[in-house]
N, C-alpha and C positions, 0 to 999 in steps of 0.2 A: 407269658406267665401271668401277666396282670389280668388278661381276659379269663383265664381259667380260675384264678383266685376270685375275681368278681362273680363269676358264675356260681362258685361254691358258696360265697357269702350271700348272694341273692337267694339261692335255694334254701340255705340254712335259716334265713331270716323268716321263712314262712312258718306258719303253725303246722303242727303234726308231721313234721319231717325230721329225718335223722341224718347226722353226719358225724363220722369220726375218722381219724387218720389211718386206722387199720382196715376198716371195712367200707369206707366211703359212705354211700347212702344206705348200704346194708339192706337191699331190696330182697325180701323173702316172701314167697307165696304168689299164687296166680293173680290175686286182686292187686297186690302191691306192684307186680310187674306190669299189669295193664295201666295202672295210674302212672307209673314211671315212664312207660313207652309214650303215653300221651304227653307228659311233661317234656320229654326229650324231643318230641316231634314239633313242638312249638318253636317258632323263630327265636333265635338267640340262646336256646338252651342246649344245643348240640355239644357244647364244650364239656358238659357233664357226663356225656355218654360213657366214657371209659371208667367212670367211678361208681358204677352200679353196685359193685361189691368189692371194690378195692379203694384204698385211700390214695392220697396224693402226697408223695414223699416230701415235696417242697412246701406244703401248706404252712407249717409253722414258721419257716424261714421267710417266706413271702409275706406272711402276716406281720412280721416285724418291719418289713420294708415299706409296704404299701398300706395306707389306710384304706378302709373299705370305700369304694366309690370311684 
């Protein structure tokens, strides 16, 4: 759980990216998909793969338990 949470927080801390609990990263369009696929292919980013267009139901609960990092 902590690995997934940290992956989301790391992704979200970048500029020009989006995250919400309903749609995850909300990747739409061919260019965004290419950028997303490149990000996911990098070492350590595979934990985000399931969240291309869906949120993580545990995010808010885990956010209360774990500080980022």
